[in-house]
C-alpha positions in Angstrom: -24.8 82.6 -21.7 -26.6 80.0 -24.1 -23.3 79.0 -25.5 -21.7 79.0 -22.0 -24.7 77.1 -20.9 -24.7 74.5 -23.6 -21.2 73.7 -23.3 -21.4 73.2 -19.7 -24.2 70.5 -20.5 -22.3 68.9 -23.2 -19.6 68.1 -20.8 -21.6 67.0 -17.9 -23.3 64.8 -20.4 -19.9 63.4 -21.4 -18.7 63.1 -18.1 -21.3 61.1 -17.0 -21.3 58.8 -20.0 -17.5 58.0 -19.2 -18.1 57.5 -15.6 -20.9 55.0 -16.7 -18.7 53.4 -19.0 -15.8 52.8 -16.4 -18.6 51.7 -14.3 -19.3 49.3 -16.7 -15.9 48.0 -17.2 -14.9 47.7 -13.4 -18.5 45.6 -13.4 -16.9 43.0 -16.0 -16.2 39.6 -14.0 -13.9 37.3 -15.4 -14.6 33.5 -16.0 -13.0 30.6 -14.4 -12.7 26.7 -15.1 -13.6 24.7 -13.0 -10.0 23.2 -12.4 -8.2 26.2 -11.9 -6.0 26.3 -8.6 -6.1 29.6 -6.7 -2.2 29.0 -6.4 -2.0 29.4 -10.3 -3.6 33.1 -10.4 -1.4 35.8 -9.3 -3.9 38.4 -8.1 -4.3 38.5 -4.1 -8.0 39.5 -4.5 -10.3 38.8 -7.3 -14.1 38.6 -8.0 -14.6 35.6 -10.7 -17.3 33.6 -12.2 -17.4 29.8 -11.9 -19.0 27.7 -14.4 -22.0 25.1 -13.8 -20.9 21.5 -13.2 -17.6 22.0 -11.1 -18.8 19.6 -8.0 -16.7 16.9 -9.1 -14.2 14.7 -7.2 -11.3 15.2 -9.9 -11.7 18.9 -8.7 -10.2 18.5 -5.4 -10.3 20.5 -2.2 -8.0 20.7 0.5 -9.1 22.4 4.0 -12.5 23.7 5.3 -13.2 27.6 5.8 -9.4 28.4 4.8 -8.2 26.3 1.8 -4.9 25.2 0.5 -4.0 27.4 -2.7 -3.6 24.3 -5.0 -7.4 23.3 -4.3 -9.9 24.1 -7.2 -11.1 27.4 -6.4 -14.7 26.6 -7.6 -14.9 23.5 -5.9 -13.8 25.1 -3.0 -16.4 27.7 -3.3 -19.1 24.9 -3.5 -17.8 23.1 -0.3 -18.1 26.3 1.4 -21.7 26.9 0.5 -20.9 30.2 -1.4 -22.2 28.8 -4.6 -23.9 25.6 -5.8 -23.4 23.2 -8.9 -25.3 25.7 -11.3 -21.8 28.3 -10.6 -21.8 31.9 -9.9 -19.8 34.6 -8.7 -17.3 34.3 -6.0 -15.0 36.5 -4.1 -11.3 35.1 -3.4 -8.8 36.4 -1.2 -5.2 35.2 -0.8 -3.9 34.8 2.6 -0.7 33.1 4.4 -0.4 29.4 4.4 -1.0 27.2 7.5 0.4 24.5 9.2 -2.8 22.2 8.8 -5.6 21.8 6.8 -8.9 19.8 7.8 -10.5 17.6 5.5 -14.7 17.6 6.0 -17.4 16.7 3.8 -20.1 19.6 3.1 -22.6 20.7 0.6 -21.9 17.5 -1.2 -18.1 17.9 -1.9 -15.7 16.1 0.2 -12.2 17.9 1.0 -9.1 16.2 2.1 -6.8 17.0 5.0 -3.2 18.4 4.6 -0.5 18.9 7.0 1.1 22.1 5.4 0.7 24.3 2.4 2.7 27.6 1.8 -0.3 29.6 0.8 -4.1 30.1 1.5 -7.3 31.5 0.2 -10.7 32.2 1.5 -13.8 32.2 -0.7 -17.3 34.4 0.2 -19.8 36.1 -1.8 -19.0 37.7 -5.0 -19.5 41.3 -4.0 -17.1 43.9 -4.1 -15.5 45.4 -1.2 -15.5 49.1 -0.9 -12.3 50.9 -2.1 -10.9 47.7 -3.8 -10.2 47.9 -7.4 -11.0 44.2 -9.1 -9.3 42.9 -12.3 -11.1 42.7 -15.2 -8.7 39.8 -16.4 -6.7 37.6 -14.0 -3.1 37.2 -14.4 -1.8 33.3 -14.4 1.4 32.1 -13.1 1.6 30.2 -16.5 -0.7 29.7 -19.1 -2.8 26.7 -19.4 -1.4 25.7 -22.5 2.1 25.3 -21.2 1.1 24.6 -17.6 3.0 21.2 -16.4 1.2 19.1 -13.9 3.3 17.1 -11.4 3.1 13.8 -10.8 1.5 14.3 -7.8 -0.6 17.6 -8.0 -1.1 20.6 -10.1 1.5 22.7 -8.1 1.0 26.5 -7.9 4.3 28.0 -8.3 5.7 31.7 -8.3 7.5 33.9 -10.8 10.8 32.3 -10.4 9.7 28.7 -11.0 7.7 30.2 -14.0 10.3 30.7 -16.1 11.0 26.7 -16.1 7.6 26.3 -17.3 8.2 28.1 -20.4 8.2 25.8 -24.0 10.2 28.4 -25.8 14.2 28.7 -25.6 14.9 30.9 -22.6 18.7 32.1 -22.8 19.2 32.8 -19.3 17.2 30.0 -18.3 20.1 27.8 -16.4 21.8 31.0 -15.2 18.5 32.5 -13.6 17.8 29.2 -11.8 21.4 28.9 -10.2 21.8 32.5 -9.3 18.3 32.9 -7.5 18.1 32.9 -3.9 14.8 32.3 -1.6 13.1 35.9 -1.3 9.9 35.2 0.4 7.2 37.6 -1.2 3.4 37.9 -0.6 1.5 35.8 -3.0 3.4 34.3 -5.8 6.9 33.0 -4.8 7.5 30.8 -1.8 10.9 29.7 -0.4 9.8 26.2 -1.0 9.5 26.9 -4.9 12.9 28.9 -5.1 16.6 27.3 -5.2 19.3 27.9 -3.3 22.9 29.1 -5.0 25.1 26.2 -5.2 28.7 27.2 -3.8 30.5 27.0 -7.1 28.5 27.6 -10.3 29.0 24.4 -12.7 29.8 25.0 -16.2 26.7 23.8 -17.5 25.1 27.2 -15.9 26.7 29.1 -19.1 24.4 27.6 -21.8 23.1 28.8 -25.0 19.9 29.6 -25.8 19.5 26.2 -27.7 21.1 24.1 -25.2 18.9 25.4 -22.2 15.6 24.7 -24.3 17.0 21.1 -25.3 17.1 20.7 -21.3 13.9 22.6 -20.2 11.8 19.2 -20.1 14.3 17.1 -17.9 14.7 20.3 -15.8 11.1 20.5 -15.0 10.8 17.0 -13.6 13.5 18.2 -10.8 12.1 21.4 -10.2 8.6 19.8 -9.9 9.9 17.4 -7.0 11.9 20.2 -5.2 8.5 22.1 -5.4 6.7 19.0 -3.9 9.2 18.4 -1.3 10.0 21.6 0.0 13.2 22.6 1.9 14.3 19.5 4.5 15.6 20.8 7.9 16.9 17.6 9.0 20.1 17.4 10.2 21.0 14.0 8.8 20.1 15.5 5.2 23.0 15.6 2.9 23.4 18.1 0.0 23.7 16.5 -3.6 24.3 18.7 -6.4 22.7 18.3 -9.6 25.4 19.6 -12.3 22.7 19.1 -15.2 20.4 21.9 -13.6 22.9 24.1 -11.2 20.2 22.8 -8.4 21.0 22.1 -5.0 18.7 19.5 -3.3 18.0 18.0 -0.2 17.6 14.4 0.5 17.9 12.2 3.3 20.8 9.7 3.9 19.7 6.1 2.8 16.6 5.6 4.9 16.0 2.6 3.1 19.1 0.5 3.0 18.8 -1.7 5.6 16.8 -5.0 5.5 13.1 -4.7 6.4 13.3 -6.7 9.7 16.7 -4.8 10.7 15.9 -3.0 13.9 17.8 -0.2 13.0 15.8 0.0 9.7 12.6 0.5 11.9 14.3 3.0 14.2 15.6 5.1 11.2 11.8 5.0 9.5 10.2 5.5 12.8 12.4 8.6 13.4 12.3 9.9 10.0 8.5 10.9 10.7 7.4 13.5 13.4 4.1 14.1 14.3 2.8 17.5 12.6 5.5 17.5 10.0 4.1 17.8 6.4 5.0 15.3 3.5 7.5 18.2 2.7 9.6 18.2 5.8 10.2 14.8 5.6 12.0 14.8 2.2 9.9 12.5 0.6 9.9 13.1 -3.3 7.7 11.6 -6.0 10.5 9.5 -7.4 13.3 8.6 -5.2 12.3 8.5 -1.6 8.9 7.0 -2.9 10.6 4.4 -4.5 13.2 3.4 -2.1 16.3 1.3 -3.4 15.0 -2.4 -3.7 17.1 -4.5 -1.5 17.9 -8.1 -2.1 15.8 -10.7 -2.6 15.3 -14.4 -1.0 14.0 -16.2 -3.7 12.1 -18.8 -1.3 10.7 -15.8 0.7 9.6 -16.0 4.2 8.8 -19.4 5.1 7.0 -18.4 8.2 4.5 -16.4 6.4 3.3 -18.5 3.7 0.0 -16.9 2.6 -1.4 -15.8 -0.8 -2.7 -11.9 -0.6 -4.1 -9.6 -2.4 -4.3 -6.0 -1.8 -7.2 -4.0 -2.8 -5.6 -0.6 -4.0 -8.0 2.8 -3.7 -7.4 4.2 -6.8 -10.7 6.8 -6.9 -10.3 10.4 -7.6 -10.8 10.8 -3.9 -7.5 10.1 -2.7 -5.6 12.5 -5.3 -2.4 12.0 -7.0 -0.1 12.7 -4.0 -1.8 10.1 -1.6 -1.9 7.5 -4.4 1.8 7.7 -4.4 2.0 7.2 -0.4 -0.1 4.3 -0.6 2.2 2.8 -3.7 5.4 3.2 -1.3 3.1 1.5 1.7 2.7 -1.3 -0.5 6.2 -1.5 -1.8 7.4 -1.4 2.1 4.9 -4.1 3.0 5.8 -6.4 0.3 9.8 -6.1 1.4 8.8 -6.6 4.7 6.8 -9.8 4.2 9.8 -11.5 2.1 8.1 -12.5 -1.0 9.0 -15.7 -2.3 7.6 -19.4 -3.7 8.0 -20.9 0.0 7.0 -17.7 1.8 4.1 -14.9 0.6 3.1 -14.2 -2.5 1.4 -10.8 -3.0 -1.0 -9.5 -6.2 -2.7 -6.1 -6.4 -6.1 -5.0 -7.5 -6.9 -1.5 -8.2 -10.5 -0.4 -7.7 -12.3 2.9 -8.5 -15.8 2.5 -10.8 -14.6 -0.9 -11.5 -11.9 -3.0 -10.3 -8.9 -4.6 -12.4 -6.1 -6.9 -11.4 -2.5 -5.0 -11.8 -0.8 -8.5 -11.4 -1.5 -11.8 -9.9 0.2 -13.8 -7.4 2.4 -15.6 -9.7 3.4 -12.4 -11.7 6.7 -11.8 -9.1 8.2 -14.3 -7.0 10.5 -11.7 -5.1 10.0 -8.4 -3.3 12.4 -6.3 -5.3 10.4 -7.2 -8.8 7.1 -6.5 -6.8 8.2 -3.0 -5.2 9.4 -1.9 -8.9 6.1 -3.0 -10.3 3.9 -1.0 -7.8 6.0 2.0 -8.5 4.6 2.0 -11.8 1.0 1.5 -11.1 -0.9 4.3 -12.4 -4.2 5.9 -10.9 -7.3 4.8 -12.2 -9.8 7.5 -11.0 -13.7 7.2 -10.5 -15.7 6.4 -7.1 -14.8 4.0 -4.2 -16.6 1.1 -4.9 -14.9 -1.6 -2.4 -18.0 -4.0 -2.5 -17.5 -4.2 -6.4 -13.7 -4.7 -5.5 -14.5 -7.6 -3.0 -16.9 -9.5 -5.3 -14.3 -9.5 -7.9 -11.4 -10.8 -5.9 -13.8 -13.2 -4.6 -14.7 -14.7 -7.9 -11.6 -14.0 -10.0 -8.6 -13.4 -8.1 -7.8 -16.3 -6.1 -7.6 -19.1 -8.6 -5.0 -21.9 -9.8 -4.7 -19.8 -12.9 -3.7 -16.6 -10.9 -1.2 -18.7 -8.7 -3.2 -19.5 -5.8 -1.3 -22.3 -3.8 -4.3 -24.0 -2.3 -2.6 -24.6 1.1 -2.0 -21.2 1.9 -4.4 -18.9 3.8 -6.0 -16.5 1.0 -5.9 -12.8 2.3 -7.2 -9.7 1.3 -6.3 -6.2 2.5 -8.6 -3.3 1.8 -7.0 -0.1 1.3 -10.0 2.5 1.9 -9.7 6.2 1.5 -12.2 7.9 3.8 -15.5 5.3 2.9 -16.7 3.2 0.3 -19.3 4.4 -2.3 -21.2 1.1 -2.4 -21.9 -1.4 0.0 -19.9 -4.0 1.2 -21.8 -6.4 3.6 -22.6 -8.8 1.2 -19.7 -8.8 -0.6 -17.7 -9.1 2.3 -19.5 -12.0 3.9 -19.7 -14.0 0.4 -16.1 -13.8 0.2 -15.4 -14.8 3.9 -17.5 -17.7 3.5 -15.3 -18.5 0.2 -12.2 -18.8 2.6 -10.9 -15.5 2.4 -9.5 -13.5 5.5 -10.7 -10.1 4.9 -8.4 -6.8 6.4 -9.5 -3.6 6.0 -7.1 -0.5 6.4 -9.1 2.7 6.6 -7.5 5.9 6.2 -8.9 9.6 7.2 -12.2 8.2 8.5 -15.3 9.7 8.8 -15.5 12.5 11.8 -18.6 12.4 13.3 -20.5 15.3 11.3 -19.2 13.2 8.0 -21.0 9.8 9.3 -24.3 11.2 7.8 -23.1 10.9 4.5 -21.8 7.6 4.6 -23.7 4.8 2.5 -23.2 1.8 5.1 -22.6 3.1 8.4 -20.0 0.6 10.3 -18.8 -0.8 6.7 -15.7 -2.1 8.6 -17.6 -4.1 11.0 -19.7 -5.4 8.9 -17.0 -6.4 6.4 -14.5 -7.7 8.6 -15.1 -11.1 10.7 -14.7 -10.0 14.1 -14.8 -6.7 15.7 -12.0 -7.3 18.2 -9.6 -5.0 16.2 -7.3 -7.7 14.7 -8.9 -7.3 11.4 -9.1 -3.4 11.0 -6.7 -0.8 11.3 -7.6 2.8 11.4 -5.0 5.5 10.1 -5.7 9.1 10.8 -3.9 10.4 7.8 -2.2 9.3 5.1 1.0 10.7 6.2 1.3 8.1 9.0 0.5 5.4 7.0 3.9 4.1 7.1 3.6 3.7 10.7 1.4 0.5 10.1 3.5 -1.8 7.8 4.7 -3.8 10.6 2.0 -4.0 12.7 -0.1 -5.3 9.4 2.3 -7.4 8.4 2.4 -9.2 11.9 -1.3 -10.2 11.5 -1.3 -11.0 7.8 1.6 -13.4 8.9 -0.3 -14.9 12.2 -1.9 -17.9 10.3 -2.9 -19.4 13.6 -5.3 -16.3 13.9 -6.7 -16.5 10.5 -9.5 -18.7 11.4 -12.4 -16.2 11.3 -13.1 -16.5 7.6 -13.6 -19.9 7.5 -15.8 -21.5 5.7 -18.0 -24.8 5.6 -15.5 -26.2 3.2 -12.4 -25.4 4.6 -12.8 -25.3 8.5 -13.7 -28.7 9.6 -12.4 -31.9 10.9 -14.4 -34.6 9.3 -14.3 -38.2 10.1 -15.9 -40.7 8.5 -17.2 -44.3 10.4 -17.8 -47.1 8.0 -19.4 -50.0 8.5 -17.2 -53.0 7.3 -19.5 -55.6 8.6 -20.0 -59.0 6.6 -23.4 -57.7 5.4 -22.1 -55.2 3.2 -19.7 -56.9 1.1 -16.9 -56.5 -1.1 -18.8 -54.6 -4.0 -21.0 -52.4 -1.6 -17.7 -51.8 0.5 -16.3 -50.0 -2.8 -19.3 -48.1 -3.4 -19.6 -46.8 0.1 -15.7 -45.6 -0.1 -16.7 -44.0 -3.7 -19.2 -42.0 -1.8 -16.9 -41.2 1.4 -14.2 -39.6 -1.8 -16.9 -37.8 -3.4 -17.8 -36.1 -0.1 -14.1 -35.5 0.4 -13.3 -34.1 -2.9 -15.5 -31.2 -2.2 -13.7 -29.9 0.7 -10.6 -27.5 0.5 -8.2 -30.1 2.4 -4.9 -29.0 3.7 -3.2 -28.8 7.4 -4.8 -25.6 7.7 -8.2 -26.1 6.1 -10.4 -29.3 6.2 -9.1 -32.2 7.4 -9.9 -35.8 6.8 -9.9 -39.1 9.1 -11.5 -42.2 8.9 -12.3 -45.2 11.1 -13.8 -48.7 9.7 -15.7 -50.7 12.2 -16.9 -54.3 12.6 -17.0 -56.1 16.0 -13.8 -54.3 16.7 -12.9 -50.9 15.0 -9.6 -49.8 12.9 -8.2 -46.3 12.5 -7.5 -46.2 8.9 -5.6 -42.8 9.0 -6.2 -39.9 11.3 -6.5 -36.0 10.6 -3.0 -35.1 10.7 -2.0 -37.7 8.5 -2.5 -36.7 5.1 -2.5 -32.4 4.2 -3.3 -32.7 0.5 -6.8 -33.9 -1.6 -4.9 -36.2 -3.5 -3.2 -37.8 -0.6 -6.5 -38.3 1.1 -8.2 -40.0 -2.1 -5.6 -42.5 -2.4 -5.9 -43.3 1.3 -9.3 -43.9 1.2 -9.0 -45.9 -2.1 -6.6 -48.0 -0.3 -9.1 -48.9 2.4 -9.5 -52.9 2.4 -12.4 -54.1 3.2 -12.5 -56.0 7.2 -15.8 -57.8 7.5 -17.4 -59.3 10.8 -20.4 -58.2 13.1 -21.9 -54.5 13.5 -21.1 -52.9 16.8 -22.0 -49.2 15.9 -22.0 -47.5 19.5 -18.6 -48.9 20.1 -17.1 -47.5 16.7 -18.9 -44.2 18.0 -17.0 -44.1 21.5 -13.6 -45.1 19.2 -14.1 -42.5 16.7 -14.6 -40.0 19.6 -11.3 -41.1 21.2 -9.1 -42.1 18.6 -10.4 -38.9 15.9 -12.3 -36.0 17.4 -10.2 -35.7 21.0 -7.6 -34.8 18.6 -9.3 -32.3 16.7 -8.3 -28.7 16.5 -9.7 -26.3 18.7 -10.8 -24.0 15.8 -12.2 -26.8 13.7 -15.9 -28.0 13.5 -16.0 -31.8 14.6 -18.1 -33.6 12.0 -18.9 -37.3 11.8 -20.4 -39.1 8.9 -21.5 -42.8 10.1 -22.4 -45.2 7.2 -24.4 -48.6 8.2 -26.5 -50.9 6.5 -27.8 -52.8 9.7 -28.9 -52.7 13.0 -26.3 -52.6 15.5 -25.8 -55.5 18.1 -24.7 -52.7 20.8 -26.4 -49.5 22.2 -25.9 -46.4 19.7 -27.4 -43.9 22.4 -25.2 -43.5 25.2 -22.1 -43.1 22.9 -24.1 -40.8 20.3 -24.8 -38.7 23.0 -21.6 -38.4 24.8 -20.0 -37.4 21.1 -22.6 -34.8 20.8 -21.9 -33.4 24.2 -18.1 -33.1 23.2 -19.0 -31.0 20.5 -19.3 -33.7 17.5 -21.9 -32.9 14.8 -23.3 -36.0 13.8 -24.7 -37.3 10.4 -25.9 -40.8 9.8 -26.4 -42.6 6.5 -28.1 -45.6 6.6 -28.5 -48.4 3.6 -30.8 -51.1 2.8 -31.6 -52.9 6.4 -30.3 -49.8 8.7 -32.6 -49.1 11.7 -34.3 -45.5 11.3 -34.7 -45.3 15.0 -30.6 -45.9 15.8 -30.0 -43.2 12.4 -32.2 -40.8 14.1 -30.3 -41.5 18.0 -27.0 -41.1 16.1 -27.9 -37.9 14.3 -27.5 -34.4 15.7 -31.2 -32.7 16.0 -32.9 -32.1 14.3 -32.6 -35.4 13.2 -34.5 -34.7 9.7 -31.3 -32.5 8.6 -28.8 -35.3 9.9 -30.1 -38.1 9.2 -30.3 -40.1 5.5 -31.6 -43.4 4.3 -31.3 -45.0 0.9 -32.6 -48.6 -0.3 -29.4 -49.5 -2.1 -25.8 -48.7 -1.9 -25.6 -47.7 -5.7 -27.8 -44.8 -4.7 -25.9 -43.5 -2.4 -24.3 -40.8 -4.7 -27.8 -39.2 -4.5 -26.8 -37.9 -1.1 -23.8 -36.5 -1.5 -24.8 -32.9 -2.7 -27.7 -32.8 0.1 -25.1 -33.8 2.7 -22.5 -31.0 2.0 -25.5 -28.4 1.5 -26.5 -29.6 5.1 -23.6 -29.1 6.4 -22.9 -25.5 4.9 -26.3 -24.7 5.6 -25.9 -25.2 9.6 -22.4 -23.9 9.5 -23.5 -20.4 8.0 -26.4 -20.7 10.7 -23.9 -20.3 13.4 -22.8 -17.3 15.0 -19.7 -15.7 13.4 -18.7 -13.2 15.7 
């Protein structure tokens, strides 16, 4: 009995020990890295441990509560609130794909929106469910060392495509790819990642192991494109056989073969997009469709759109690689629609992330074809979305003569923003506008109401653009509909008559000089007065669309030396001032003010500030108060400069209130130069104090 009892106890202990060890084995939790995506893991349900530090924009997340399978598993868990940035255990369950994923900002993580993906997953607390056995080691669709990353996203793939990722020779590779048919499975394979069997098997499918291995790398690009694009169902698409791999592809029929201005082209571009369709349904790919066939360029460009244009391109991590490709495609289409050329618009690009950098300036490319090719080659910088820093960079560095700035063409900046900036933009935008830069904002996937509390600078667009009437800002609900705003944006950028909002004190005025040519001045002093006039004029940006200069000389009579529309370049204006001949005679300042009002300022453009600068050396023979008051009432801002025997009371009557800021007196003609900077400073101070909206 004792022996039997002993054997029983030993067996019982052994069984308990085995059970304890089994339980311990079951409790082992595999660890995954921050960059691991759910689609890379074949297991349909598993418990895993996330390391610390996964809350980073480079680990992208798509969706809310239900996440697309190429999201970072650990960052999705942080977004959902299951864990924080210190890491922890999570339970992951694979579910079917969804037709739409909504991006939100939650728990310090901003997820992105996505129209469609073939597989989804849920994240919950890392507790085992009853009756479910969890793996102690996860099975990956491809090993980390050989995983191939797409040009847009790290694509999760099924077992069929997984063979394409192998780096060693696989004798049956080409044959298997050519003969695999779409067979939907629950977790690892999707019809969009398998390839239809061609009608006839190309000879290249019967290759040796060495040949297959040699062609593996080129083949990868084609497979990635198919996985990215998915199966197209458009009736207008045609099948193109790729003999090198035996893969049959769906490509759209020459969507971008017409001129940009062609109505048929616009119709085709519009019709190729239907609301609710994903990027994959429209046949876009990371290579061919995102780089449409360049059209024949016109070297002179579109003469009806002469602007110097800079695009601030969002290269931050939050945009993702696929959206970055869509952004490049959008910029290429804008370049084509603009009609780049030396006599038309010129376009450069600055990419921003943590810090901005110039991809190319205004004079780098002089036609749309070369510009589009250059845009396609731009690589993503990454980093944050420091828009304010980028605007400051453009303001200080981009629009210079060395970079191709033409002077007579309006300076325009179009800022592309994914979501919202990570720094403040108001001050940088104001300084840029005061430098004469017209700022447009194109915001994509703007913050929802629940996300606005996370924005550093609320209403940043309204603070950045000159007016809140909608002309200078375009909001696009999704990156996948960005192509719809190509034509509206081009139309606004080219509407130079409306590019007046971003004017400054140096480029927004009609300045009329009223010059005393009486006998008391003398020939030598008159030349000094003309030098004073020239020194003031050369500080302004002069063109037919910027500041314009006119001049009147007076004695008893008046003479129009040149009108506002006579000269449109700074050099021509300075030359015209130098040619003014001294008249000599009496001093009828009041009559001269009335004459200038009629001959100069009555012909000023409605959007220009009318500034009169009157220089005299003595008391007037006629009344100055009534003509000056009439000029003030007609919107003329009057500055008076008196020399030697000029009457202080008349100077104050001529000047706009407050007198102290608009009237100056100097005892000698040779000291006029001292007031050049002060006069310009007062003009700018007054300009900047006026309401801009």
